[in-house]
C-alpha positions as CSV (number, residue, x, y, z in Angstrom):
1,M,110.0,115.7,77.8
2,K,113.2,117.6,77.6
3,K,116.4,116.3,79.0
4,G,116.7,118.8,81.8
5,S,113.1,118.3,82.9
6,A,113.6,114.6,82.8
7,H,116.5,114.8,85.2
8,I,114.5,117.0,87.5
9,V,111.6,114.5,87.5
10,T,114.1,111.6,88.2
11,L,115.6,113.4,91.1
12,V,112.2,114.1,92.6
13,Q,111.3,110.4,92.1
14,L,114.5,109.5,93.9
15,L,113.6,111.8,96.8
16,I,110.2,110.2,97.1
17,L,111.8,106.7,96.9
18,C,114.3,107.7,99.6
19,A,111.4,108.7,101.8
20,M,109.7,105.4,101.1
21,F,112.8,103.4,102.1
22,S,113.3,105.6,105.1
23,T,110.0,104.5,106.6
24,A,111.8,101.3,107.7
25,F,113.2,103.5,110.5
26,M,109.7,104.6,111.7
27,V,108.9,103.2,115.1
28,S,106.4,105.4,116.9
29,R,103.3,107.2,115.8
30,G,101.0,106.4,118.7
31,F,99.4,103.4,116.9
32,F,98.6,99.9,118.1
33,N,101.5,97.6,117.1
34,D,103.5,100.7,116.4
35,L,106.7,99.2,115.0
36,L,104.7,97.8,112.0
37,T,101.8,100.2,111.8
38,A,104.0,103.3,111.8
39,K,106.0,102.0,108.8
40,Q,102.9,101.2,106.8
41,Y,101.5,104.7,107.7
42,G,104.7,106.4,106.5
43,L,104.8,104.4,103.3
44,E,101.2,105.4,102.4
45,I,102.0,109.1,102.9
46,C,105.0,108.8,100.6
47,A,103.0,106.8,98.1
48,L,100.5,109.7,98.0
49,F,103.3,112.1,96.8
50,G,104.3,109.4,94.3
51,A,100.7,109.3,93.0
52,V,100.7,113.1,92.6
53,L,104.0,113.0,90.6
54,L,102.8,110.2,88.4
55,T,99.6,112.1,87.7
56,L,101.6,115.1,86.6
57,T,104.2,113.3,84.5
58,L,102.5,110.2,82.9
59,P,100.5,112.2,80.3
60,F,103.8,113.5,78.9
61,K,105.2,110.1,78.1
62,R,105.9,109.5,74.4
63,Q,106.3,105.8,74.4
64,I,105.1,102.9,76.6
65,K,106.5,99.4,76.4
66,F,105.0,96.4,78.3
67,T,107.2,93.4,78.9
68,K,106.3,89.8,79.7
69,A,107.1,90.5,83.4
70,D,104.6,93.5,83.3
71,G,102.0,91.2,81.9
72,L,102.5,88.6,84.6
73,V,102.3,91.4,87.2
74,V,98.9,92.4,85.8
75,L,97.6,88.8,85.7
76,F,98.8,88.3,89.3
77,V,97.0,91.4,90.5
78,L,93.8,90.5,88.7
79,W,93.8,87.0,90.2
80,H,94.6,88.4,93.6
81,L,91.4,90.5,93.5
82,L,89.3,87.9,91.7
83,S,90.1,85.1,94.2
84,E,88.6,87.3,96.9
85,L,85.3,87.5,95.1
86,L,85.3,83.7,94.6
87,S,85.9,83.1,98.3
88,D,82.8,81.8,100.0
89,A,83.9,82.8,103.5
90,P,85.9,86.0,103.4
91,Y,88.4,86.3,106.2
92,S,89.4,89.9,105.5
93,S,87.7,93.1,104.3
94,Y,87.6,93.3,100.5
95,S,88.1,97.0,100.8
96,K,91.4,96.4,102.7
97,T,92.6,93.8,100.1
98,L,91.7,96.2,97.2
99,F,93.6,99.1,98.9
100,N,96.7,97.1,99.5
101,T,96.7,95.8,96.0
102,L,96.3,99.2,94.5
103,L,99.0,100.6,96.8
104,W,101.7,98.2,95.8
105,S,100.6,98.4,92.1
106,L,101.1,102.2,92.3
107,I,104.6,101.7,93.8
108,Y,105.5,99.2,91.1
109,V,104.4,101.7,88.4
110,F,106.3,104.5,90.2
111,V,109.6,102.5,90.2
112,R,109.0,101.0,86.7
113,N,108.4,104.4,85.3
114,Q,112.1,105.2,85.4
115,S,113.6,101.7,86.1
116,A,115.9,101.7,83.0
117,G,117.3,105.2,83.5
118,P,120.9,105.0,84.8
119,L,120.4,107.8,87.3
120,F,117.3,106.4,88.8
121,H,118.6,102.8,88.7
122,W,121.9,103.5,90.5
123,G,120.2,106.1,92.7
124,G,117.7,103.5,93.8
125,V,120.4,100.9,94.3
126,S,122.4,103.3,96.5
127,L,119.3,104.1,98.6
128,F,118.7,100.3,99.0
129,L,122.3,99.9,100.3
130,L,122.2,103.1,102.5
131,I,119.0,102.0,104.3
132,A,120.5,98.5,104.9
133,L,123.7,100.1,106.1
134,G,121.7,102.4,108.5
135,Q,119.8,99.3,109.9
136,A,123.1,97.4,110.3
137,G,124.7,100.4,112.1
138,L,121.8,100.6,114.4
139,G,122.0,96.9,115.1
140,L,125.7,97.2,116.0
141,M,124.9,100.2,118.3
142,Q,122.2,98.0,120.0
143,L,124.7,95.1,120.4
144,Y,127.2,97.3,122.2
145,G,124.6,99.1,124.4
146,F,124.6,102.5,122.7
147,S,120.9,102.2,121.6
148,P,118.0,100.3,123.1
149,S,116.4,97.4,121.2
150,H,112.7,97.0,120.6
151,H,112.4,93.6,122.3
152,A,113.2,92.8,126.0
153,L,114.6,89.4,125.2
154,F,116.9,90.4,122.3
155,S,119.7,92.9,122.1
156,I,119.6,93.4,118.3
157,T,116.3,94.3,116.5
158,G,117.1,97.4,114.5
159,T,113.8,99.1,114.1
160,F,111.9,95.8,113.9
161,H,110.2,93.8,116.6
162,N,112.7,90.9,116.8
163,P,116.1,89.9,115.2
164,G,114.5,87.8,112.5
165,P,113.0,90.5,110.3
166,F,116.0,92.8,111.1
167,S,118.4,90.1,109.9
168,G,116.5,89.3,106.7
169,F,116.2,93.0,105.9
170,V,120.0,93.7,106.1
171,A,121.0,90.3,104.6
172,S,119.1,91.2,101.4
173,A,121.7,94.0,100.7
174,L,124.7,91.6,100.8
175,P,124.4,90.4,97.2
176,M,123.8,93.9,95.8
177,A,126.9,95.2,97.6
178,L,128.9,92.2,96.4
179,G,127.7,92.7,92.8
180,I,129.1,96.3,92.9
181,I,132.4,95.1,94.4
182,A,132.8,92.1,92.0
183,F,132.2,94.0,88.8
184,P,134.1,97.3,89.0
185,T,134.4,97.8,85.3
186,L,130.6,97.8,84.9
187,V,130.3,100.2,87.8
188,M,132.8,102.6,86.1
189,D,130.9,102.3,82.8
190,A,127.7,103.2,84.5
191,S,129.4,106.1,86.3
192,K,130.5,107.5,83.0
193,T,127.0,107.3,81.7
194,I,125.5,109.1,84.7
195,N,128.2,111.8,85.1
196,A,130.9,112.0,82.4
197,N,132.7,114.8,84.2
198,H,133.3,113.0,87.5
199,P,133.0,109.2,86.7
200,V,135.9,108.2,89.0
201,L,134.4,110.0,92.0
202,L,131.0,108.4,91.4
203,S,132.6,105.0,91.0
204,V,134.5,105.3,94.2
205,F,131.3,106.4,96.0
206,F,129.5,103.2,94.8
207,R,132.3,101.0,95.8
208,V,132.9,102.6,99.2
209,L,129.2,102.3,99.9
210,A,129.2,98.7,98.8
211,W,132.2,97.8,101.0
212,T,130.9,99.6,104.0
213,T,127.5,97.9,103.7
214,L,129.0,94.5,103.2
215,I,131.3,94.8,106.2
216,A,128.6,96.3,108.5
217,V,126.1,93.6,107.6
218,A,128.7,90.8,107.9
219,F,129.5,92.0,111.5
220,V,125.9,92.3,112.7
221,L,124.4,89.1,111.2
222,P,126.3,86.5,113.4
223,P,125.2,88.0,116.8
224,A,121.6,88.4,115.5
225,Q,121.5,84.6,115.2
226,S,119.0,84.3,112.4
227,R,119.6,81.1,110.4
228,A,117.2,82.1,107.7
229,A,119.1,85.3,107.1
230,W,122.4,83.5,107.0
231,I,121.1,81.1,104.4
232,A,119.4,83.8,102.4
233,G,122.5,86.1,102.3
234,T,124.8,83.1,101.4
235,V,122.6,81.9,98.5
236,G,122.3,85.5,97.1
237,C,126.0,86.0,97.3
238,L,126.8,82.7,95.7
239,F,124.5,83.6,92.8
240,V,126.5,86.8,92.3
241,L,129.8,84.9,92.5
242,T,128.7,82.3,90.0
243,C,128.1,85.1,87.5
244,H,131.7,86.3,87.7
245,P,134.1,85.4,84.9
246,V,136.7,84.1,87.3
247,F,134.2,81.7,88.9
248,K,133.0,80.6,85.4
249,S,136.6,79.9,84.4
250,F,137.3,78.1,87.7
251,W,134.1,76.0,87.3
252,H,135.0,75.1,83.7
253,S,138.4,73.9,84.7
254,L,136.9,72.1,87.7
255,K,134.5,70.2,85.5
256,N,137.3,69.2,83.2
257,K,139.3,67.9,86.1
258,L,136.3,66.0,87.5
259,H,135.8,64.4,84.1
260,S,139.4,63.1,84.3
261,F,138.7,61.3,87.6
262,S,137.5,57.8,87.7
263,I,133.9,57.1,88.5
264,P,134.6,55.9,92.1
265,M,136.5,59.1,92.7
266,R,133.6,61.2,91.4
267,V,131.2,59.4,93.6
268,L,133.5,60.0,96.6
269,C,133.8,63.7,95.8
270,L,130.0,64.0,95.5
271,F,129.6,62.1,98.8
272,A,132.1,64.5,100.5
273,I,130.1,67.5,99.3
274,L,126.8,66.1,100.5
275,L,128.4,65.3,103.8
276,V,129.6,68.8,104.3
277,V,126.1,70.2,103.4
278,L,124.4,67.7,105.8
279,V,126.8,68.7,108.6
280,I,126.1,72.4,108.1
281,G,122.4,71.8,107.9
282,F,122.4,69.6,111.0
283,G,124.4,72.3,112.8
284,L,121.9,75.0,111.9
285,Y,119.1,72.7,112.9
286,T,120.5,71.9,116.4
287,M,121.3,75.5,117.0
288,K,117.6,76.2,117.6
289,K,116.1,72.8,117.4
290,G,112.8,73.8,119.1
291,S,112.3,76.6,116.6
292,A,113.0,74.3,113.7
293,D,110.6,71.6,114.9
294,G,107.9,74.2,115.5
295,R,108.2,75.5,111.9
296,V,107.9,71.9,110.6
297,L,104.7,71.5,112.6
298,I,103.4,74.8,111.2
299,W,104.1,73.7,107.6
300,Q,102.5,70.3,108.2
301,V,99.3,71.9,109.6
302,T,99.2,74.6,106.8
303,S,99.5,71.9,104.2
304,Q,96.3,70.3,105.6
305,L,94.5,73.6,105.0
306,I,95.9,73.9,101.5
307,K,94.5,70.4,100.6
308,Q,91.0,71.7,101.3
309,K,91.2,74.3,98.5
310,P,94.4,73.8,96.6
311,I,93.6,75.6,93.3
312,T,91.8,78.8,94.3
313,G,92.8,79.1,98.0
314,H,90.9,80.3,101.0
315,G,91.3,84.0,100.6
316,S,93.3,86.8,102.3
317,G,93.5,86.4,106.1
318,A,92.8,82.7,105.9
319,F,95.9,81.7,107.9
320,A,94.9,83.8,110.9
321,A,91.3,82.6,110.7
322,L,91.9,78.9,110.3
323,Y,95.3,77.9,111.5
324,M,94.8,77.4,115.2
325,N,91.5,75.5,114.6
326,E,93.4,73.2,112.2
327,Q,96.2,72.7,114.7
328,A,93.6,71.6,117.3
329,N,92.2,69.1,114.7
330,W,95.8,67.9,114.1
331,F,96.4,67.0,117.7
332,E,92.8,65.7,118.3
333,A,93.3,63.3,115.4
334,G,96.5,61.9,117.1
335,K,98.8,63.2,114.3
336,G,101.0,65.2,116.6
337,T,104.1,63.8,118.2
338,E,105.2,64.4,121.8
339,T,107.9,66.8,120.4
340,Q,105.3,68.7,118.4
341,S,103.1,69.0,121.5
342,M,105.9,70.7,123.3
343,V,106.9,73.1,120.4
344,A,103.3,74.0,119.3
345,G,102.5,77.6,119.8
346,S,100.2,80.3,118.3
347,P,102.0,81.5,115.2
348,E,101.1,84.7,113.4
349,A,102.3,83.4,110.1
350,P,103.3,80.1,108.5
351,F,107.0,81.1,108.3
352,N,106.9,80.3,104.6
353,E,105.5,82.9,102.1
354,V,105.0,80.3,99.4
355,L,102.8,78.2,101.6
356,K,100.9,81.3,102.7
357,L,100.4,82.4,99.1
358,W,99.2,78.9,98.2
359,L,96.9,78.8,101.2
360,E,95.3,82.1,100.6
361,K,95.4,82.5,96.8
362,G,95.8,79.0,95.6
363,L,98.1,77.2,93.1
364,L,97.2,79.6,90.3
365,A,98.8,82.4,92.3
366,V,101.9,80.3,93.0
367,V,102.3,79.5,89.3
368,L,101.9,83.1,88.2
369,A,104.4,84.2,90.8
370,G,106.8,81.5,89.7
371,A,106.5,82.5,86.1
372,L,107.1,86.1,87.0
373,L,110.3,85.3,88.9
374,Y,111.5,83.2,86.0
375,F,111.3,86.2,83.6
376,L,112.8,88.5,86.2
377,L,115.9,86.3,86.8
378,R,116.6,84.9,83.4
379,N,117.7,88.2,81.8
380,K,121.4,89.1,81.3
381,S,121.1,92.9,81.1
382,L,118.8,95.8,81.6
383,P,118.9,97.9,78.4
384,A,117.2,101.2,78.4
385,A,115.4,100.4,75.2
386,S,113.2,98.0,77.1
387,S,111.9,100.7,79.4
388,W,108.3,100.4,80.3
389,Q,107.9,104.1,79.7
390,A,110.9,105.5,77.8
391,D,111.5,109.0,76.5
392,Q,113.6,109.4,73.4
393,D,116.0,111.7,75.2
394,Q,116.4,109.2,78.0
395,E,117.2,106.4,75.5
396,Q,119.9,108.6,73.9
397,S,121.5,109.4,77.2
398,F,121.8,105.7,78.1
399,A,122.7,103.2,75.5
400,G,124.7,100.7,77.5
401,P,123.4,97.9,79.7
402,V,122.9,98.3,83.5
403,P,124.5,95.4,85.4
404,N,121.7,93.8,87.4
405,I,123.4,90.8,88.8
406,G,123.5,92.3,92.3
407,V,119.8,93.2,92.0
408,K,119.0,89.6,91.1
409,G,121.1,88.4,94.0
410,S,119.2,90.6,96.4
411,L,115.9,89.4,95.0
412,I,117.0,85.8,95.4
413,A,118.2,86.5,99.0
414,L,114.8,88.1,99.9
415,L,112.9,85.1,98.4
416,V,115.1,82.5,100.2
417,F,114.5,84.3,103.5
418,S,110.8,84.3,102.8
419,F,110.9,80.4,102.7
420,F,111.6,80.4,106.4
421,S,110.0,83.6,107.8
422,Y,107.2,86.1,107.2
423,P,108.8,89.2,105.7
424,F,105.9,90.2,103.5
425,A,103.7,90.9,106.5
426,I,106.0,94.0,106.9
427,S,105.7,96.9,104.5
428,S,109.5,97.5,104.4
429,F,110.0,94.0,103.0
430,V,107.2,94.3,100.4
431,L,108.8,97.6,99.3
432,Q,112.1,95.8,98.8
433,L,110.4,93.1,96.8
434,V,108.4,95.5,94.6
435,F,111.4,97.8,94.0
436,L,113.7,94.9,93.0
437,A,111.0,93.3,90.7
438,A,110.3,96.7,89.0
439,L,114.0,97.3,88.4
440,L,114.3,93.9,86.7
441,A,110.9,93.9,84.8
442,G,112.2,96.0,82.0
443,A,114.7,93.4,80.9
444,S,112.1,90.8,79.9
445,K,110.8,90.6,76.3
446,T,108.6,93.4,75.1
447,I,105.1,92.3,74.2
448,L,103.4,95.6,73.5
449,T,104.6,99.1,72.4
450,I,102.3,102.1,72.4
451,K,103.6,105.4,70.7
452,G,102.4,108.9,69.9
453,R,98.8,109.8,70.5
454,K,97.9,106.2,71.5
455,A,100.3,106.6,74.4
456,I,98.5,109.8,75.5
457,L,95.1,108.1,75.2
458,F,96.4,105.5,77.6
459,T,98.5,107.5,80.1
460,L,96.0,110.3,80.6
461,P,93.1,108.2,81.8
462,F,95.6,106.1,83.8
463,A,96.9,109.3,85.5
464,M,93.4,110.5,86.3
465,A,92.5,107.0,87.7
466,I,95.5,107.3,90.1
467,L,94.3,110.7,91.2
468,V,90.6,109.6,91.7
469,V,91.6,106.5,93.7
470,S,94.0,108.5,95.9
471,I,91.3,111.1,96.6
472,H,88.8,108.3,97.4
473,Y,91.0,106.4,99.8
474,Y,92.6,109.3,101.6
475,P,89.7,109.9,104.1
476,H,89.2,106.1,104.6
477,R,92.9,105.6,105.5
478,K,92.7,108.7,107.8
479,E,89.8,107.0,109.7
480,H,91.7,103.8,109.8
481,Y,94.8,105.3,111.5
482,Q,92.6,107.3,113.9
483,A,91.1,103.9,114.9
484,M,94.6,102.5,115.3
485,S,95.4,105.3,117.7
486,V,92.2,104.7,119.7
487,W,93.2,101.0,119.8
488,H,96.5,101.9,121.2
489,E,94.8,104.0,123.9
490,A,92.4,101.2,124.7
491,E,95.3,98.7,125.1
492,R,97.0,101.1,127.6
493,W,93.8,101.3,129.7
494,Y,93.6,97.5,129.6
495,N,97.2,97.1,130.7
496,F,96.5,99.5,133.6
497,R,93.6,97.2,134.5
498,A,91.1,100.0,133.9
499,Y,88.8,97.6,132.1
500,Q,85.7,99.8,131.9
501,A,87.7,102.6,130.4
502,A,89.2,100.1,128.0
503,V,85.8,98.9,126.9
504,E,84.6,102.4,126.3
505,T,87.6,103.2,124.2
506,Y,87.5,99.9,122.2
507,K,83.9,100.7,121.4
508,K,84.9,103.9,119.6
509,A,87.2,102.0,117.2
510,L,84.7,99.2,116.5
511,P,83.0,100.6,113.4
512,E,86.4,100.9,111.6
513,L,88.0,97.7,112.9
514,N,85.0,95.3,113.0
515,T,86.8,92.9,110.6
516,N,90.0,92.8,112.6
517,G,90.2,89.5,114.5
518,L,92.9,90.6,116.9
519,F,91.0,93.8,117.8
520,L,87.8,91.9,118.3
521,Q,89.6,89.4,120.5
522,M,91.0,92.1,122.7
523,Y,87.7,94.0,122.9
524,G,85.9,90.7,123.8
525,K,88.4,90.0,126.5
526,A,88.0,93.5,128.0
527,L,84.2,93.0,128.0
528,S,84.7,89.7,129.9
529,M,86.8,91.4,132.5
530,T,84.0,93.9,133.2
531,E,81.7,90.9,133.6
532,K,79.6,91.7,130.5
533,H,79.7,88.1,129.5
534,E,76.9,87.9,127.0
535,E,78.1,91.0,125.1
536,S,81.7,89.6,125.2
537,N,80.5,86.3,123.6
538,K,78.9,88.2,120.8
539,V,82.1,90.0,120.0
540,L,84.2,86.9,120.4
541,I,82.0,84.8,118.1
542,L,82.4,87.6,115.5
543,A,86.2,87.5,116.2
544,Q,86.3,83.8,115.3
545,K,85.4,84.6,111.7
546,Y,88.8,86.4,111.3
547,L,91.0,84.8,114.0
548,S,91.4,81.5,115.7
549,S,93.2,81.7,119.0
550,Q,93.6,80.1,122.4
551,I,92.7,83.4,124.1
552,I,89.3,83.5,122.3
553,Q,88.5,80.0,123.5
554,N,89.7,80.6,127.0
555,T,87.6,83.8,127.2
556,L,84.5,82.0,125.7
557,G,85.0,79.3,128.4
558,D,85.2,82.0,131.2
559,N,82.0,83.7,129.9
560,H,80.1,80.4,129.6
561,K,81.2,79.4,133.0
562,A,80.0,82.7,134.5
563,L,76.7,82.3,132.7
564,G,76.3,78.8,134.0
565,N,76.7,77.1,130.6
566,F,79.2,74.5,131.9
567,E,79.0,72.2,128.9
568,A,79.8,75.0,126.5
569,A,82.6,76.2,128.8
570,E,84.1,72.7,128.9
571,K,84.0,72.5,125.1
572,A,85.8,75.8,124.8
573,Y,88.5,74.9,127.3
574,R,89.1,71.6,125.6
575,K,89.5,73.2,122.2
576,S,92.0,75.6,123.7
577,S,94.0,72.8,125.2
578,L,94.1,71.0,121.9
579,M,95.4,74.1,120.2
580,I,98.5,74.1,122.3
581,P,98.8,70.8,124.2
582,S,101.7,71.9,126.4
583,S,99.8,74.9,127.8
584,L,98.6,74.3,131.4
585,L,96.2,77.2,131.6
586,P,93.2,75.7,129.7
587,K,93.6,72.4,131.7
588,Y,93.7,74.4,134.9
589,L,90.6,76.4,133.9
590,S,88.9,73.1,133.1
591,A,89.8,71.6,136.4
592,K,88.4,74.7,138.2
593,L,85.3,74.4,136.1
594,F,84.8,70.7,137.2
595,I,85.3,71.6,140.8
596,E,82.8,74.4,140.7
597,S,80.3,72.3,138.8
598,D,80.6,69.4,141.3
599,Q,82.5,67.0,139.0
600,P,85.2,65.8,141.4
601,N,86.3,62.8,139.3
602,K,87.0,64.8,136.2
603,A,88.7,67.5,138.3
604,R,91.0,64.9,139.9
605,L,92.0,63.3,136.6
606,L,92.8,66.6,135.1
607,A,94.8,67.7,138.2
608,E,96.9,64.5,137.9
609,D,97.3,65.2,134.1
610,I,98.6,68.7,134.9
611,L,101.1,67.4,137.5
612,N,102.4,64.8,135.2
613,S,102.7,67.1,132.2
614,P,106.2,68.4,131.3
615,I,106.5,72.2,131.8
616,K,107.5,74.1,128.6
617,V,108.3,77.4,130.3
618,E,108.6,77.6,134.0
619,S,107.0,80.8,135.4
620,S,105.2,82.1,138.5
621,A,101.9,81.3,136.8
622,T,102.9,77.6,136.2
623,K,104.2,77.3,139.7
624,E,100.9,78.6,141.1
625,I,98.9,76.2,138.9
626,I,100.9,73.2,140.1
627,R,100.7,74.3,143.7
628,E,96.9,74.7,143.5
629,M,96.5,71.3,141.7
630,K,98.5,69.6,144.4
631,K,96.4,71.3,147.1
632,N,93.2,70.0,145.4
633,L,94.5,66.5,145.3
634,D,95.6,66.6,148.9
635,T,92.2,67.9,149.9
636,E,90.4,65.0,148.2
637,E,92.7,62.5,149.9
């Protein structure tokens, strides 16, 4: 491929990458759970253009180089798909898992295709910073009332559903910005390589962008109050600083000075450092103690599920399908403390992506992911010669190393944030992860090189496969998003208490969403509200295959009670109560059941239990429950 044509292709790739990153700002397309679904929808559209570009350009590649990182990515993808086939109780549609795997693999190849080129590398880094800067700016506007947030309880959310994901998203840009600021010489060298005519202007642009992003993110993170993002940004920035020559010199002199101290003085210094770390950690813990205790509970319960299938995992969607049932078992076995009873809730994720990966894909997936990260982070430079698909003209245009310290720092920040949150349930975060990994993958050791005709024999079938898969999945994804629009409409009918209209609308989306546990739960609830109790139970029993929740148990209890199956109703209410011990609703429903089934002793004991229970969140509903329980006890007396 000629030099001019290569530059045009790179610019087109950057435009598509810009569109991909910009999907983080999508908030409304008329879908259910629009803040997340709209972002995924936009990304898939952009990926389609990326697929077309790859189909047109891959056959013209003269050389293909696979690195160790590429090989581990392939192994991880293969195990990700194979583990689903080995799962004896699938909790998610295999077609959905296959599509998501192919989508992110396509984006990895799209970025990897030009990852070593200086124009694409620095263009991608600039886009990464610009999107974070845009989110930080929006967060500041929300803070000062110039723009509405997307959550009634929080003033800062960006285009996300709460401050947590927003903070993690912008914090991941801090190390990358700091890397540009801390290494101006390398930035100037890269600027000369990209544009020899105006290197100073280009260097100034990178540095101004980095400083602006750093300042904006630093201003917006404290009021967002996400401890996970603070820790992630700090760790990523510390990594960048430790790579700086000034720090290395300082560390070397510090070690020499420490060696000159006596052993008691060294112990005292170590104790002082540990004390500072403990004080900071305790401060972060007490800042949101209930949230921290809740996450510890989630990790403990998740570990119980991991013990059941530690090597191969339970399969995709296992957390949603199994967690609340296991939490009920945890409290039924008496393992839960009083504090845990109060902080227990109904989490959508384990707030730790490593635990989730281990739970769903097993220890093998964790080992593969760890090995991949090792090879991504251990490299010192990103030479063009290690490009996964390098043209000769591209290699000639870029002989020097691309500094990737900031890229590594951002990857570390993203990973640290994932230890305390659920970023990879959101497409914008997965895009960040894949982008950073693909940029770094070329620096690991080359294990296979394909040249000449052999390269064409590989790339041409690969390009055709991308085209065929894209054509195959396009109508399926179109039907999926049509169903998501119908779901959104059904939810609106339900919120207006037009339950019959909601049921009719839910039914239209059922063929496409019949493996979505949340959809089935909401459909079953709507059927119960229209007094179609038997039909509701059928839908809810199906829902339990993909989702365990208190709402499902409460609705099953209501249905069984209406059908006169009091024993089954009592069992469902009791399970609901064990899922979240501090919740008064299932106890209240059980008490009403005992009254209506002429079991006054059980009703009185449960009423006393409710009145003696601490109230987690006081509301009009809890006040009404307590008032009615007091009235029932007074009536009995």
